N, CA, C and O atoms as a MOPAC input file, in Angstrom:
PM7 MOZYME 1SCF
protein

 N    -18.36400 1     2.58200 1    -9.80300 1
 C    -17.28400 1     2.28300 1    -8.88000 1
 C    -17.13100 1     3.45200 1    -7.88400 1
 O    -17.31000 1     4.61300 1    -8.25300 1
 N    -16.81000 1     3.14100 1    -6.66300 1
 C    -16.68200 1     4.11900 1    -5.60700 1
 C    -15.25900 1     4.09900 1    -5.05500 1
 O    -14.72700 1     3.03500 1    -4.73700 1
 N    -14.64600 1     5.27500 1    -4.94200 1
 C    -13.29500 1     5.37800 1    -4.35600 1
 C    -13.37400 1     5.54600 1    -2.84900 1
 O    -14.29900 1     6.16100 1    -2.31700 1
 N    -12.40400 1     4.99800 1    -2.19400 1
 C    -12.32900 1     5.09400 1    -0.73000 1
 C    -11.08400 1     5.86600 1    -0.35200 1
 O    -10.00500 1     5.59400 1    -0.87700 1
 N    -11.21500 1     6.82500 1     0.54900 1
 C    -10.11000 1     7.59900 1     1.09600 1
 C     -9.37100 1     6.72900 1     2.11000 1
 O     -9.84700 1     5.66800 1     2.51600 1
 N     -8.18700 1     7.21600 1     2.50700 1
 C     -7.35500 1     6.51600 1     3.47400 1
 C     -8.07400 1     6.26700 1     4.78900 1
 O     -8.01700 1     5.16400 1     5.33300 1
 N     -8.74800 1     7.28600 1     5.30000 1
 C     -9.39500 1     7.11700 1     6.61500 1
 C    -10.48900 1     6.06100 1     6.58400 1
 O    -10.72400 1     5.39800 1     7.59500 1
 N    -11.15400 1     5.88800 1     5.46800 1
 C    -12.17100 1     4.84200 1     5.34800 1
 C    -11.49300 1     3.48500 1     5.18400 1
 O    -11.92400 1     2.50800 1     5.79600 1
 N    -10.44500 1     3.40600 1     4.37500 1
 C     -9.71100 1     2.15200 1     4.19500 1
 C     -9.13400 1     1.70200 1     5.52900 1
 O     -9.13000 1     0.50700 1     5.82200 1
 N     -8.64900 1     2.62800 1     6.33900 1
 C     -8.11400 1     2.26500 1     7.65500 1
 C     -9.17900 1     1.67500 1     8.57100 1
 O     -8.90300 1     0.74700 1     9.33100 1
 N    -10.39600 1     2.21300 1     8.49900 1
 C    -11.46300 1     1.65500 1     9.32400 1
 C    -11.78500 1     0.23000 1     8.95500 1
 O    -12.27300 1    -0.54100 1     9.78200 1
 N    -11.51100 1    -0.12600 1     7.70400 1
 C    -11.72100 1    -1.53000 1     7.24900 1
 C    -10.64800 1    -2.45100 1     7.78300 1
 O    -10.83500 1    -3.66700 1     7.82900 1
 N     -9.51200 1    -1.87600 1     8.19100 1
 C     -8.37000 1    -2.67800 1     8.66500 1
 C     -8.24400 1    -2.68700 1    10.14700 1
 O     -8.00000 1    -3.74700 1    10.72500 1
 N     -8.39800 1    -1.53900 1    10.81800 1
 C     -8.24700 1    -1.46200 1    12.27800 1
 C     -9.58700 1    -1.12400 1    12.92200 1
 O    -10.44200 1    -0.47900 1    12.31600 1
 N     -9.74100 1    -1.55500 1    14.10900 1
 C    -11.00100 1    -1.30400 1    14.79500 1
 C    -10.82800 1    -0.33400 1    15.94500 1
 O    -10.98500 1    -0.69200 1    17.11200 1
 N    -10.50100 1     0.89900 1    15.59500 1
 C    -10.25000 1     1.90600 1    16.60900 1
 C    -11.46100 1     2.77500 1    16.88200 1
 O    -11.48300 1     3.48800 1    17.88400 1
 N    -12.44700 1     2.74000 1    16.04300 1
 C    -13.65800 1     3.51800 1    16.22100 1
 C    -14.82900 1     2.66500 1    15.73700 1
 O    -15.12200 1     2.61600 1    14.54200 1
 N    -15.49900 1     1.99000 1    16.68800 1
 C    -16.54300 1     1.02000 1    16.27200 1
 C    -17.60900 1     1.61200 1    15.35900 1
 O    -18.02300 1     0.95200 1    14.40600 1
 N    -18.06700 1     2.83500 1    15.61800 1
 C    -19.12300 1     3.44000 1    14.76400 1
 C    -18.58900 1     3.65500 1    13.35000 1
 O    -19.27400 1     3.31600 1    12.38600 1
 N    -17.39300 1     4.20600 1    13.20000 1
 C    -16.83800 1     4.41100 1    11.87400 1
 C    -16.51800 1     3.08600 1    11.18300 1
 O    -16.69200 1     2.95100 1     9.97200 1
 N    -16.05900 1     2.13000 1    11.94800 1
 C    -15.79300 1     0.81300 1    11.34100 1
 C    -17.05500 1     0.19400 1    10.75700 1
 O    -17.04300 1    -0.37200 1     9.66400 1
 N    -18.11400 1     0.31200 1    11.49200 1
 C    -19.40700 1    -0.22500 1    10.98300 1
 C    -19.82400 1     0.52500 1     9.72200 1
 O    -20.21500 1    -0.09500 1     8.73200 1
 N    -19.74400 1     1.83800 1     9.75200 1
 C    -20.11700 1     2.63800 1     8.58000 1
 C    -19.24100 1     2.30900 1     7.38300 1
 O    -19.73500 1     2.19300 1     6.26200 1
 N    -17.93400 1     2.15600 1     7.61600 1
 C    -17.01700 1     1.80500 1     6.52600 1
 C    -17.34700 1     0.45600 1     5.94100 1
 O    -17.34800 1     0.28600 1     4.72200 1
 N    -17.63400 1    -0.52500 1     6.81500 1
 C    -17.99400 1    -1.86000 1     6.33100 1
 C    -19.26600 1    -1.85600 1     5.49000 1
 O    -19.33800 1    -2.50900 1     4.44900 1
 N    -20.25700 1    -1.12000 1     5.95100 1
 C    -21.52300 1    -1.01300 1     5.17400 1
 C    -21.24800 1    -0.34200 1     3.83600 1
 O    -21.73000 1    -0.81300 1     2.80600 1
 N    -20.48200 1     0.75000 1     3.82700 1
 C    -20.18500 1     1.48100 1     2.58900 1
 C    -19.39300 1     0.55500 1     1.64500 1
 O    -19.63300 1     0.55500 1     0.43800 1
 N    -18.47900 1    -0.20900 1     2.17700 1
 C    -17.66000 1    -1.12000 1     1.36400 1
 C    -18.54800 1    -2.17200 1     0.70400 1
 O    -18.47900 1    -2.37400 1    -0.50800 1
 N    -19.38000 1    -2.84000 1     1.50000 1
 C    -20.28900 1    -3.85900 1     0.92500 1
 C    -21.26100 1    -3.26300 1    -0.10900 1
 O    -21.53500 1    -3.88500 1    -1.13500 1
 N    -21.75500 1    -2.10800 1     0.15600 1
 C    -22.65900 1    -1.41600 1    -0.77900 1
 C    -21.93400 1    -1.09300 1    -2.07900 1
 O    -22.46000 1    -1.32700 1    -3.16700 1
 N    -20.72500 1    -0.55500 1    -1.95800 1
 C    -19.95100 1    -0.17100 1    -3.15500 1
 C    -19.64100 1    -1.42300 1    -3.99500 1
 O    -19.74400 1    -1.38700 1    -5.22100 1
 N    -19.27100 1    -2.50000 1    -3.34900 1
 C    -18.98300 1    -3.75400 1    -4.07700 1
 C    -20.24600 1    -4.20900 1    -4.82200 1
 O    -20.17100 1    -4.59700 1    -5.98700 1
 N    -21.37000 1    -4.16400 1    -4.17300 1
 C    -22.62500 1    -4.59800 1    -4.77800 1
 C    -23.06000 1    -3.67600 1    -5.94400 1
 O    -23.76900 1    -4.10200 1    -6.85600 1
 N    -22.62300 1    -2.42800 1    -5.88800 1
 C    -23.11300 1    -1.45100 1    -6.89100 1
 C    -22.05400 1    -1.13000 1    -7.94200 1
 O    -22.19400 1    -0.13700 1    -8.65500 1
 N    -21.00300 1    -1.93500 1    -8.06000 1
 C    -20.04100 1    -1.69300 1    -9.13600 1
 C    -18.57200 1    -1.76400 1    -8.73200 1
 O    -17.68400 1    -1.77400 1    -9.58400 1
 N    -18.32900 1    -1.81100 1    -7.45500 1
 C    -16.92400 1    -2.02400 1    -7.02700 1
 C    -16.33700 1    -0.90400 1    -6.23900 1
 O    -16.90000 1     0.18700 1    -6.14800 1
 N    -15.17800 1    -1.19100 1    -5.66000 1
 C    -14.41900 1    -0.25600 1    -4.83500 1
 C    -13.10700 1     0.01400 1    -5.57400 1
 O    -12.50200 1    -0.89200 1    -6.14700 1
 N    -12.68500 1     1.27700 1    -5.54800 1
 C    -11.40300 1     1.64100 1    -6.14300 1
 C    -10.50900 1     2.18500 1    -5.04000 1
 O    -10.92400 1     3.04100 1    -4.25800 1
 N     -9.26600 1     1.68000 1    -4.98100 1
 C     -8.23900 1     2.22000 1    -4.09100 1
 C     -7.11300 1     2.79700 1    -4.93400 1
 O     -6.48700 1     2.09200 1    -5.72500 1
 N     -6.86600 1     4.08500 1    -4.75400 1
 C     -5.70300 1     4.72900 1    -5.38600 1
 C     -4.44700 1     4.17500 1    -4.69600 1
 O     -4.47200 1     3.84200 1    -3.51200 1
 N     -3.36800 1     4.08400 1    -5.44900 1
 C     -2.10200 1     3.61600 1    -4.88900 1
 C     -1.67200 1     4.49700 1    -3.68500 1
 O     -1.10300 1     3.99800 1    -2.71400 1
 N     -1.94900 1     5.77800 1    -3.77200 1
 C     -1.60800 1     6.71500 1    -2.66600 1
 C     -2.32500 1     6.33700 1    -1.39300 1
 O     -1.74200 1     6.43000 1    -0.31300 1
 N     -3.57000 1     5.91300 1    -1.48400 1
 C     -4.30600 1     5.48500 1    -0.30300 1
 C     -3.60500 1     4.30900 1     0.35600 1
 O     -3.48500 1     4.27300 1     1.58100 1
 N     -3.14300 1     3.35400 1    -0.42700 1
 C     -2.48700 1     2.17600 1     0.14400 1
 C     -1.15100 1     2.54600 1     0.75700 1
 O     -0.76500 1     1.98400 1     1.78300 1
 N     -0.44100 1     3.48100 1     0.14700 1
 C      0.79800 1     3.97400 1     0.73900 1
 C      0.52100 1     4.60700 1     2.09500 1
 O      1.24500 1     4.36200 1     3.06000 1
 N     -0.52200 1     5.41800 1     2.16700 1
 C     -0.88800 1     6.07700 1     3.43500 1
 C     -1.34700 1     5.05900 1     4.48000 1
 O     -1.00500 1     5.17700 1     5.65700 1
 N     -2.11000 1     4.07300 1     4.05500 1
 C     -2.53900 1     3.02600 1     5.00500 1
 C     -1.31500 1     2.32300 1     5.59700 1
 O     -1.23000 1     2.13400 1     6.81100 1
 N     -0.37800 1     1.94200 1     4.74400 1
 C      0.84900 1     1.29300 1     5.23500 1
 C      1.56400 1     2.17000 1     6.24000 1
 O      2.02300 1     1.68400 1     7.27300 1
 N      1.66500 1     3.46000 1     5.94800 1
 C      2.37200 1     4.36500 1     6.82500 1
 C      1.70200 1     4.43700 1     8.18600 1
 O      2.36800 1     4.32700 1     9.21600 1
 N      0.39300 1     4.62000 1     8.19500 1
 C     -0.36700 1     4.71100 1     9.47300 1
 C     -0.21200 1     3.41100 1    10.26900 1
 O      0.00200 1     3.44900 1    11.48000 1
 N     -0.31700 1     2.29000 1     9.61100 1
 C     -0.21500 1     0.99900 1    10.30000 1
 C      1.18600 1     0.82700 1    10.90100 1
 O      1.32900 1     0.23800 1    11.97300 1
 N      2.20400 1     1.32900 1    10.22700 1
 C      3.57600 1     1.20300 1    10.72500 1
 C      3.87800 1     2.22200 1    11.83800 1
 O      4.41100 1     1.87500 1    12.89200 1
 N      3.52800 1     3.46200 1    11.57600 1
 C      3.92800 1     4.55400 1    12.48000 1
 C      2.96500 1     4.69200 1    13.68400 1
 O      3.39600 1     4.69100 1    14.83700 1
 N      1.67000 1     4.80800 1    13.39200 1
 C      0.71500 1     5.03700 1    14.47200 1
 C      0.30500 1     3.79800 1    15.20400 1
 O      0.14200 1     3.81100 1    16.42500 1
 N      0.13100 1     2.69200 1    14.45000 1
 C     -0.29800 1     1.42100 1    15.06600 1
 C      0.84000 1     0.53600 1    15.47900 1
 O      0.64800 1    -0.41500 1    16.23700 1
 N      2.05000 1     0.83900 1    14.98300 1
 C      3.27900 1     0.09900 1    15.35300 1
 C      3.16900 1    -1.38900 1    14.98700 1
 O      3.62000 1    -2.25000 1    15.74300 1
 N      2.57200 1    -1.68800 1    13.83100 1
 C      2.43100 1    -3.07600 1    13.38900 1
 C      3.70400 1    -3.50700 1    12.63800 1
 O      4.42000 1    -2.68400 1    12.06700 1
 N      3.95600 1    -4.81000 1    12.66100 1
 C      5.12100 1    -5.34700 1    11.97000 1
 C      4.83100 1    -5.49300 1    10.47000 1
 O      3.68700 1    -5.40500 1    10.02500 1
 N      5.88800 1    -5.71500 1     9.72500 1
 C      5.80800 1    -5.82900 1     8.26100 1
 C      4.82700 1    -6.89900 1     7.79900 1
 O      4.01900 1    -6.66500 1     6.90000 1
 N      4.90100 1    -8.05800 1     8.41200 1
 C      4.04600 1    -9.15800 1     7.96300 1
 C      2.58200 1    -8.79400 1     8.16800 1
 O      1.74600 1    -9.08800 1     7.31300 1
 N      2.26800 1    -8.16800 1     9.27500 1
 C      0.87100 1    -7.78500 1     9.57400 1
 C      0.38700 1    -6.70600 1     8.58800 1
 O     -0.74200 1    -6.75100 1     8.09900 1
 N      1.26400 1    -5.74600 1     8.31400 1
 C      0.91200 1    -4.68200 1     7.36500 1
 C      0.73000 1    -5.26600 1     5.94600 1
 O     -0.23400 1    -4.94000 1     5.25400 1
 N      1.64100 1    -6.10500 1     5.54100 1
 C      1.55100 1    -6.71200 1     4.20400 1
 C      0.28600 1    -7.53800 1     4.09700 1
 O     -0.37700 1    -7.52700 1     3.06000 1
 N     -0.06100 1    -8.25900 1     5.16400 1
 C     -1.28800 1    -9.05900 1     5.12800 1
 C     -2.52300 1    -8.16300 1     5.03700 1
 O     -3.46200 1    -8.49400 1     4.31300 1
 N     -2.54500 1    -7.05300 1     5.74500 1
 C     -3.66700 1    -6.11100 1     5.70500 1
 C     -3.79500 1    -5.50600 1     4.31700 1
 O     -4.89300 1    -5.42800 1     3.76600 1
 N     -2.67300 1    -5.07900 1     3.75300 1
 C     -2.72200 1    -4.54500 1     2.37100 1
 C     -3.16100 1    -5.62300 1     1.38700 1
 O     -3.93000 1    -5.34300 1     0.46700 1
 N     -2.69000 1    -6.82800 1     1.56700 1
 C     -3.10100 1    -7.92200 1     0.69900 1
 C     -4.58500 1    -8.20300 1     0.76000 1
 O     -5.21000 1    -8.50500 1    -0.25600 1
 N     -5.15300 1    -8.10500 1     1.95900 1
 C     -6.59200 1    -8.32200 1     2.09200 1
 C     -7.35200 1    -7.22800 1     1.38600 1
 O     -8.36000 1    -7.50100 1     0.73400 1
 N     -6.89200 1    -5.99300 1     1.49900 1
 C     -7.58500 1    -4.87900 1     0.83800 1
 C     -7.55800 1    -5.04400 1    -0.69600 1
 O     -8.59100 1    -4.94700 1    -1.35900 1
 N     -6.35300 1    -5.29500 1    -1.24400 1
 C     -6.24200 1    -5.36100 1    -2.70200 1
 C     -6.79000 1    -6.68300 1    -3.26800 1
 O     -7.10400 1    -6.77600 1    -4.45500 1
 N     -6.89800 1    -7.68500 1    -2.41700 1
 C     -7.37000 1    -8.97700 1    -2.89000 1
 C     -8.85100 1    -9.21900 1    -2.65700 1
 O     -9.36800 1   -10.28000 1    -3.00600 1
 N     -9.53400 1    -8.25500 1    -2.07500 1
 C    -10.97400 1    -8.40900 1    -1.80200 1
 C    -11.79100 1    -8.44100 1    -3.11600 1
 O    -11.48600 1    -7.72100 1    -4.06700 1
 N    -12.79300 1    -9.25800 1    -3.14000 1
 C    -13.67400 1    -9.30600 1    -4.32400 1
 C    -14.29600 1    -7.94700 1    -4.53000 1
 O    -14.73600 1    -7.31300 1    -3.57100 1
 N    -14.33900 1    -7.48800 1    -5.77000 1
 C    -14.94800 1    -6.25100 1    -6.13000 1
 C    -14.05000 1    -5.04000 1    -5.99700 1
 O    -14.50900 1    -3.91100 1    -6.17000 1
 N    -12.76000 1    -5.25300 1    -5.69000 1
 C    -11.81900 1    -4.17700 1    -5.51700 1
 C    -10.94000 1    -4.01800 1    -6.74600 1
 O    -10.41000 1    -4.99600 1    -7.27400 1
 N    -10.78600 1    -2.75400 1    -7.20600 1
 C     -9.86600 1    -2.42300 1    -8.25900 1
 C     -8.80700 1    -1.53200 1    -7.63400 1
 O     -9.12700 1    -0.65300 1    -6.83300 1
 N     -7.53900 1    -1.75300 1    -7.99500 1
 C     -6.44000 1    -1.00600 1    -7.42100 1
 C     -5.70000 1    -0.28200 1    -8.52400 1
 O     -5.32600 1    -0.88200 1    -9.53300 1
 N     -5.48600 1     1.01700 1    -8.32900 1
 C     -4.63800 1     1.75600 1    -9.25800 1
 C     -3.27300 1     1.12200 1    -9.29900 1
 O     -2.69500 1     0.80500 1    -8.25900 1
 N     -2.74900 1     0.93300 1   -10.50400 1
 C     -1.42100 1     0.31200 1   -10.68800 1
 C     -1.33900 1    -1.00800 1    -9.93500 1
 O     -0.39900 1    -1.23700 1    -9.17300 1
 N     -2.31600 1    -1.87000 1   -10.14700 1
 C     -2.47800 1    -3.12000 1    -9.41500 1
 C     -1.16500 1    -3.95300 1    -9.37100 1
 O     -0.72100 1    -4.33600 1    -8.28900 1
 N     -0.57200 1    -4.22100 1   -10.49300 1
 C      0.60100 1    -5.08200 1   -10.53200 1
 C      1.75300 1    -4.46400 1    -9.75200 1
 O      2.47900 1    -5.16500 1    -9.04600 1
 N      1.91700 1    -3.17500 1    -9.87800 1
 C      2.97800 1    -2.43800 1    -9.13500 1
 C      2.72100 1    -2.56800 1    -7.64600 1
 O      3.63100 1    -2.90400 1    -6.88900 1
 N      1.50800 1    -2.30900 1    -7.22100 1
 C      1.18000 1    -2.36500 1    -5.79100 1
 C      1.38000 1    -3.78600 1    -5.24000 1
 O      1.90500 1    -3.95800 1    -4.14000 1
 N      0.97400 1    -4.77000 1    -5.98300 1
 C      1.11300 1    -6.16900 1    -5.51500 1
 C      2.59600 1    -6.55500 1    -5.38300 1
 O      2.98100 1    -7.20300 1    -4.41000 1
 N      3.41600 1    -6.16500 1    -6.34300 1
 C      4.85800 1    -6.43900 1    -6.25100 1
 C      5.48200 1    -5.67700 1    -5.06500 1
 O      6.35500 1    -6.19400 1    -4.36900 1
 N      5.00800 1    -4.43100 1    -4.85500 1
 C      5.51600 1    -3.63600 1    -3.73000 1
 C      5.15300 1    -4.25500 1    -2.39200 1
 O      5.95500 1    -4.20400 1    -1.46000 1
 N      3.97600 1    -4.83400 1    -2.27300 1
 C      3.57700 1    -5.49600 1    -1.02800 1
 C      4.50800 1    -6.66500 1    -0.73000 1
 O      4.95900 1    -6.83500 1     0.40200 1
 N      4.79100 1    -7.46000 1    -1.73900 1
 C      5.68200 1    -8.59200 1    -1.56100 1
 C      7.07500 1    -8.13500 1    -1.15000 1
 O      7.67400 1    -8.68600 1    -0.22600 1
 N      7.58600 1    -7.11600 1    -1.85100 1
 C      8.91100 1    -6.59900 1    -1.53800 1
 C      8.97800 1    -5.98800 1    -0.12500 1
 O      9.94900 1    -6.18100 1     0.60600 1
 N      7.92800 1    -5.25300 1     0.23300 1
 C      7.88000 1    -4.64000 1     1.57000 1
 C      7.92500 1    -5.68600 1     2.66000 1
 O      8.63700 1    -5.51100 1     3.64900 1
 N      7.18800 1    -6.76600 1     2.50800 1
 C      7.17100 1    -7.78600 1     3.55900 1
 C      8.54600 1    -8.37200 1     3.78600 1
 O      8.91400 1    -8.68400 1     4.91800 1
 N      9.31100 1    -8.52400 1     2.71300 1
 C     10.63400 1    -9.16100 1     2.80900 1
 C     11.80200 1    -8.18800 1     3.00300 1
 O     12.88000 1    -8.59100 1     3.44000 1
 N     11.59000 1    -6.92700 1     2.68200 1
 C     12.71600 1    -5.97700 1     2.64300 1
 C     12.76500 1    -5.02700 1     3.80700 1
 O     11.88900 1    -5.04500 1     4.67200 1
 N     13.82000 1    -4.17000 1     3.83600 1
 C     14.00500 1    -3.26500 1     4.95000 1
 C     13.40600 1    -1.86700 1     4.76500 1
 O     13.31400 1    -1.10400 1     5.72700 1
 N     13.00500 1    -1.52900 1     3.55200 1
 C     12.55400 1    -0.14900 1     3.25400 1
 C     11.05600 1     0.02900 1     3.50700 1
 O     10.35200 1    -0.92900 1     3.82700 1
 N     10.58800 1     1.24300 1     3.36100 1
 C      9.16500 1     1.56400 1     3.52300 1
 C      8.36400 1     1.06800 1     2.30200 1
 O      8.91100 1     0.89400 1     1.21200 1
 N      7.07000 1     0.84900 1     2.51200 1
 C      6.20600 1     0.43800 1     1.41000 1
 C      6.25400 1     1.44800 1     0.27400 1
 O      6.30000 1     1.06300 1    -0.89400 1
 N      6.24400 1     2.75000 1     0.60700 1
 C      6.29600 1     3.76500 1    -0.44300 1
 C      7.53200 1     3.63300 1    -1.28200 1
 O      7.46900 1     3.89200 1    -2.48400 1
 N      8.68100 1     3.23600 1    -0.71000 1
 C      9.89800 1     3.05500 1    -1.48500 1
 C      9.70600 1     1.95000 1    -2.49700 1
 O     10.14800 1     2.07500 1    -3.63900 1
 N      9.05900 1     0.87800 1    -2.10600 1
 C      8.87500 1    -0.22500 1    -3.05200 1
 C      7.86000 1     0.12400 1    -4.13500 1
 O      7.97200 1    -0.37500 1    -5.25500 1
 N      6.88900 1     0.95400 1    -3.83700 1
 C      6.00200 1     1.45200 1    -4.86500 1
 C      6.77700 1     2.26500 1    -5.88500 1
 O      6.55900 1     2.13200 1    -7.08900 1
 N      7.69100 1     3.11600 1    -5.39700 1
 C      8.54200 1     3.91400 1    -6.27200 1
 C      9.40100 1     2.98600 1    -7.13300 1
 O      9.48800 1     3.17300 1    -8.34600 1
 N     10.02300 1     2.00800 1    -6.52500 1
 C     10.90300 1     1.12700 1    -7.30800 1
 C     10.11000 1     0.35500 1    -8.37600 1
 O     10.55100 1     0.25900 1    -9.52100 1
 N      8.94600 1    -0.19200 1    -8.00700 1
 C      8.17400 1    -0.95100 1    -8.94600 1
 C      7.58300 1    -0.09600 1   -10.04300 1
 O      7.44100 1    -0.54700 1   -11.18000 1
 N      7.23500 1     1.14300 1    -9.71000 1
 C      6.77000 1     2.11100 1   -10.74200 1
 C      7.91800 1     2.41200 1   -11.69700 1
 O      7.72000 1     2.47400 1   -12.91000 1
 N      9.08700 1     2.59500 1   -11.16500 1
 C     10.25800 1     2.89500 1   -11.97000 1
 C     10.61000 1     1.68700 1   -12.85300 1
 O     10.96900 1     1.86100 1   -14.01800 1
 N     10.51100 1     0.49100 1   -12.31900 1
 C     10.75900 1    -0.72000 1   -13.09800 1
 C      9.78800 1    -0.77800 1   -14.27900 1
 O     10.20300 1    -1.03100 1   -15.41000 1
 N      8.53000 1    -0.55000 1   -14.02800 1
 C      7.52400 1    -0.57500 1   -15.05500 1
 C      7.79200 1     0.45100 1   -16.16600 1
 O      7.48700 1     0.20900 1   -17.33400 1
 N      8.36400 1     1.59500 1   -15.78200 1
 C      8.67800 1     2.65900 1   -16.74400 1
 C     10.03200 1     2.42500 1   -17.42300 1
 O     10.43300 1     3.21100 1   -18.28200 1
 N     10.72800 1     1.37100 1   -17.05500 1
 C     12.05700 1     1.12200 1   -17.62000 1
 C     13.06900 1     2.12600 1   -17.14700 1
 O     13.99300 1     2.47800 1   -17.88000 1
 N     12.90500 1     2.59300 1   -15.92600 1
 C     13.75100 1     3.68300 1   -15.39100 1
 C     14.52500 1     3.26500 1   -14.15000 1
 O     14.56400 1     4.00400 1   -13.16600 1
 N     15.12800 1     2.11300 1   -14.18600 1
 C     15.99700 1     1.68400 1   -13.08700 1
 C     17.42600 1     1.96700 1   -13.44400 1
 O     17.77100 1     1.88900 1   -14.62300 1
 N     18.28900 1     2.29400 1   -12.49300 1
 C     18.05000 1     2.19300 1   -11.06900 1
 C     17.35900 1     3.44200 1   -10.51800 1
 O     17.32900 1     4.49400 1   -11.15500 1
 N     16.80800 1     3.28900 1    -9.31700 1
 C     16.29300 1     4.42200 1    -8.56700 1
 C     17.47100 1     4.88400 1    -7.72200 1
 O     18.09200 1     4.08800 1    -7.01700 1
 N     17.77400 1     6.17700 1    -7.79800 1
 C     18.84400 1     6.73200 1    -6.99200 1
 C     18.26600 1     7.27300 1    -5.69900 1
 O     17.20700 1     7.90100 1    -5.69600 1
 N     18.96600 1     7.02700 1    -4.60000 1
 C     18.44200 1     7.41000 1    -3.28500 1
 C     19.59000 1     7.71700 1    -2.33800 1
 O     20.73100 1     7.31300 1    -2.56100 1
 N     19.25900 1     8.44600 1    -1.27000 1
 C     20.16300 1     8.61900 1    -0.15600 1
 C     19.84500 1     7.62400 1     0.98300 1
 O     20.58000 1     7.55600 1     1.96900 1
 N     18.79100 1     6.88300 1     0.84900 1
 C     18.28000 1     5.93200 1     1.85000 1
 C     19.09300 1     4.64000 1     1.76600 1
 O     18.90700 1     3.84800 1     0.84100 1
 N     19.99800 1     4.42300 1     2.73100 1
 C     20.86300 1     3.24000 1     2.68100 1
 C     20.09600 1     1.93800 1     2.81000 1
 O     20.47700 1     0.93300 1     2.21100 1
 N     19.01400 1     1.94300 1     3.58700 1
 C     18.19600 1     0.70400 1     3.69200 1
 C     17.58000 1     0.36700 1     2.35700 1
 O     17.62100 1    -0.78500 1     1.92300 1
 N     17.00800 1     1.35900 1     1.70100 1
 C     16.36100 1     1.14300 1     0.41000 1
 C     17.37400 1     0.69600 1    -0.64000 1
 O     17.06400 1    -0.13300 1    -1.49500 1
 N     18.59700 1     1.25200 1    -0.57000 1
 C     19.63200 1     0.97100 1    -1.56900 1
 C     20.16400 1    -0.46100 1    -1.45700 1
 O     20.91800 1    -0.89900 1    -2.32600 1
 N     19.79500 1    -1.18400 1    -0.42700 1
 C     20.24400 1    -2.58700 1    -0.32300 1
 C     19.52800 1    -3.48900 1    -1.32400 1
 O     20.00300 1    -4.58800 1    -1.60800 1
 N     18.38200 1    -3.03800 1    -1.86700 1
 C     17.62100 1    -3.83100 1    -2.76300 1
 C     18.04100 1    -3.69800 1    -4.21900 1
 O     18.68700 1    -2.72600 1    -4.61000 1
 N     17.67000 1    -4.67400 1    -4.99500 1
 C     17.95900 1    -4.66200 1    -6.44300 1
 C     17.23600 1    -3.47900 1    -7.10800 1
 O     16.11100 1    -3.13500 1    -6.74800 1
 N     17.89700 1    -2.88900 1    -8.06000 1
 C     17.29500 1    -1.82000 1    -8.81500 1
 C     17.36000 1    -0.47000 1    -8.11300 1
 O     16.75500 1     0.49600 1    -8.57800 1
 N     18.08900 1    -0.39100 1    -6.99500 1
 C     18.20400 1     0.84800 1    -6.24600 1
 C     19.69200 1     1.07300 1    -5.92500 1
 O     20.40900 1     0.14600 1    -5.54900 1
 N     20.12000 1     2.28800 1    -6.08000 1
 C     21.53400 1     2.64200 1    -5.82100 1
 C     21.63200 1     3.92600 1    -5.00800 1
 O     20.79200 1     4.81500 1    -5.14400 1
 N     22.63000 1     4.02300 1    -4.18500 1
 C     22.90400 1     5.28700 1    -3.52300 1
 C     23.37900 1     6.31100 1    -4.56100 1
 O     24.06200 1     5.97200 1    -5.52800 1
 N     22.99700 1     7.57000 1    -4.33300 1
 C     23.48000 1     8.65100 1    -5.19900 1
 C     25.01400 1     8.68000 1    -5.09400 1
 O     25.55700 1     8.69700 1    -3.99000 1
 N     25.70200 1     8.68500 1    -6.22500 1
 C     27.17800 1     8.70800 1    -6.16300 1
 C     27.67800 1     9.95100 1    -5.45300 1
 O     27.03800 1    11.00200 1    -5.49800 1
 N     28.81700 1     9.83000 1    -4.80000 1
 C     29.39500 1    10.98400 1    -4.06400 1
 C     29.89200 1    12.03200 1    -5.01000 1
 O     29.80100 1    13.22200 1    -4.70700 1
 N     30.41300 1    11.63800 1    -6.14100 1
 C     30.91700 1    12.62300 1    -7.11700 1
 C     30.71500 1    12.15600 1    -8.50800 1
 O     31.07800 1    12.85600 1    -9.45300 1

């Protein structure tokens, strides 16, 4: 199995550098044929951030791109169930993808609620604002 860094995963999603996109595609197909591709959860968090901040894509487009990456044949994802639930929550909710990964990781660990100062994130189930006193 071969791991892919964020910058390679991004080339699979956006076409901002044709030469690197071609190389990433070839490397991806080769890795799938030779045992598979591994994406760390951190890579997917970084991909979502770049797509939102640098590319200015909307939630649905980002969720679809993440879904294509994690749903591709031959791909293994670190914390797969957590990441998949976070993608669904991100598409529907107001917080960042990383927040939903935190919430779903916490849910899996039996450690809810997540305390936060982020009012947008605190609107969701399993998340609460840090008490004032």
